[in-house]
VEXDREN-2710 file (C-alpha; in Angstrom, 1 decimal):
% VEXDREN-2710
k/r/px/py/pz
1/MET/-23.8/68.8/-30.0
2/GLY/-22.8/72.3/-31.2
3/ASP/-22.5/73.4/-27.5
4/TYR/-19.4/71.0/-27.3
5/PHE/-17.5/72.5/-30.2
6/LEU/-15.7/75.3/-28.5
7/PRO/-14.6/73.2/-25.4
8/LEU/-13.6/70.3/-27.7
9/ARG/-11.6/72.7/-29.9
10/ALA/-9.9/74.1/-26.8
11/LEU/-9.1/70.6/-25.6
12/HIS/-7.8/69.6/-29.0
13/MET/-5.6/72.7/-29.4
14/THR/-4.2/72.3/-25.8
15/CYS/-3.4/68.7/-26.4
16/ALA/-1.7/69.5/-29.7
17/GLY/0.4/72.1/-27.9
18/LEU/1.3/69.6/-25.1
19/SER/2.0/66.9/-27.7
20/ILE/4.6/68.9/-29.7
21/ALA/6.1/70.3/-26.5
22/GLY/6.4/66.8/-25.2
23/PHE/8.0/65.6/-28.4
24/VAL/10.5/68.4/-28.4
25/LEU/11.4/67.8/-24.8
26/ARG/11.8/64.0/-25.3
27/TRP/13.8/64.7/-28.5
28/ILE/16.2/67.0/-26.6
29/TRP/16.4/64.5/-23.7
30/MET/17.3/61.7/-26.3
31/LEU/20.0/63.9/-27.9
32/THR/21.5/64.8/-24.5
33/ASN/21.2/61.2/-23.1
34/SER/19.1/62.4/-20.3
35/ARG/17.8/59.9/-17.8
36/LEU/14.5/61.7/-17.8
37/LEU/13.8/60.0/-21.2
38/HIS/13.4/56.7/-19.3
39/ALA/11.1/58.0/-16.5
40/HIS/7.7/56.4/-16.0
41/ALA/5.8/59.6/-16.6
42/THR/7.9/60.2/-19.8
43/LYS/6.7/56.9/-21.2
44/ILE/3.0/57.2/-20.1
45/LEU/2.1/60.9/-20.4
46/PRO/2.6/61.2/-24.2
47/HIS/0.1/58.3/-24.8
48/ILE/-2.5/60.0/-22.6
49/ILE/-2.1/63.3/-24.3
50/ASP/-2.1/61.9/-27.8
51/THR/-5.2/59.7/-27.0
52/LEU/-7.1/62.9/-25.8
53/LEU/-5.8/64.7/-29.0
54/LEU/-7.2/61.9/-31.2
55/ALA/-10.4/61.6/-29.4
56/SER/-11.1/65.3/-29.5
57/ALA/-10.3/65.3/-33.3
58/ILE/-12.8/62.5/-33.9
59/ALA/-15.4/64.4/-31.8
60/LEU/-14.8/67.6/-33.7
61/VAL/-15.1/65.8/-37.0
62/ALA/-18.4/64.3/-35.8
63/ILE/-19.7/67.8/-35.1
64/ILE/-18.4/69.6/-38.3
65/GLY/-18.7/66.7/-40.7
66/PHE/-16.1/65.2/-42.8
67/SER/-17.3/65.5/-46.5
68/ALA/-17.5/69.2/-46.7
69/ASN/-14.1/69.5/-44.9
70/ALA/-12.4/66.5/-46.6
71/ALA/-9.6/68.4/-48.3
72/TRP/-8.1/70.1/-45.3
73/LEU/-9.0/67.3/-42.9
74/GLY/-7.4/64.8/-45.3
75/ALA/-4.2/67.0/-45.4
76/LYS/-4.1/67.0/-41.6
77/ILE/-4.5/63.2/-41.5
78/ALA/-1.8/62.7/-44.1
79/GLY/0.4/65.2/-42.2
80/LEU/-0.2/63.3/-39.0
81/VAL/1.0/60.0/-40.6
82/VAL/4.2/61.6/-41.8
83/TYR/4.7/63.4/-38.4
84/ILE/4.3/60.1/-36.5
85/ALA/6.7/58.4/-38.8
86/LEU/9.4/61.2/-38.6
87/GLY/8.9/61.3/-34.8
88/THR/9.6/57.6/-34.4
89/PHE/12.8/58.0/-36.4
90/ALA/13.7/61.1/-34.4
91/LEU/13.3/59.4/-31.0
92/LYS/14.1/55.7/-31.6
93/ARG/14.7/54.4/-35.1
94/GLY/17.2/56.9/-36.4
95/ARG/20.6/55.1/-36.7
96/THR/22.7/58.1/-35.6
97/LYS/22.2/61.2/-33.5
98/GLY/22.8/63.3/-36.7
99/ALA/20.0/61.4/-38.5
100/ARG/17.7/61.9/-35.4
101/VAL/18.4/65.6/-35.5
102/VAL/17.2/65.8/-39.1
103/TYR/14.2/63.6/-38.5
104/GLY/13.3/65.8/-35.4
105/VAL/13.5/69.0/-37.3
106/LEU/11.5/67.6/-40.2
107/ALA/8.9/66.3/-37.6
108/ILE/8.6/69.8/-36.2
109/ILE/8.2/71.3/-39.6
110/VAL/5.4/68.8/-40.4
111/PHE/3.7/69.7/-37.1
112/VAL/3.8/73.4/-38.1
113/PHE/2.3/72.5/-41.4
114/ILE/-0.5/70.5/-39.7
115/ALA/-1.2/73.4/-37.4
116/SER/-1.3/75.8/-40.4
117/VAL/-3.7/73.6/-42.2
118/ALA/-5.9/73.5/-39.1
119/ARG/-5.8/77.3/-38.8
120/THR/-6.4/78.2/-42.4
121/HIS/-8.7/75.2/-43.4
122/ASP/-6.5/75.1/-46.5
123/PRO/-5.0/71.8/-47.4
124/LEU/-1.8/73.5/-48.4
125/GLY/-1.5/75.4/-45.1
126/PHE/1.7/77.6/-45.1
127/LEU/2.7/76.1/-48.4
128/ARG/0.0/78.2/-50.0
129/ALA/2.2/81.3/-49.7
130/MET/4.9/79.4/-51.7
131/ALA/2.6/78.2/-54.4
END
């Protein structure tokens, strides 16, 4: 199973990059009222990417184990829940474009936090420098 770690990590990191890039692109399209936001690929591709992202995350946890890594993995999971909630408000549920701008910026900050937790294996991620 250890032979799969590096390719799974590469897949996971690639999907994470594609996921945030897709979010930012869809957010910009929403803010600019672009027709591209309603394209078939725009509606399907994020689900495919995010499913691969989640599946690779589960596979990586199966390889490295959860209990010894519970603190930083738990922080990533909590961050993911916040990111998803903010993302839905940024793209659909925000009542005004101004609110959607704020939610979008906050979602991006939370994504950066999640990435910093993953990079450092520290549950505080980039917040450690502020603590």
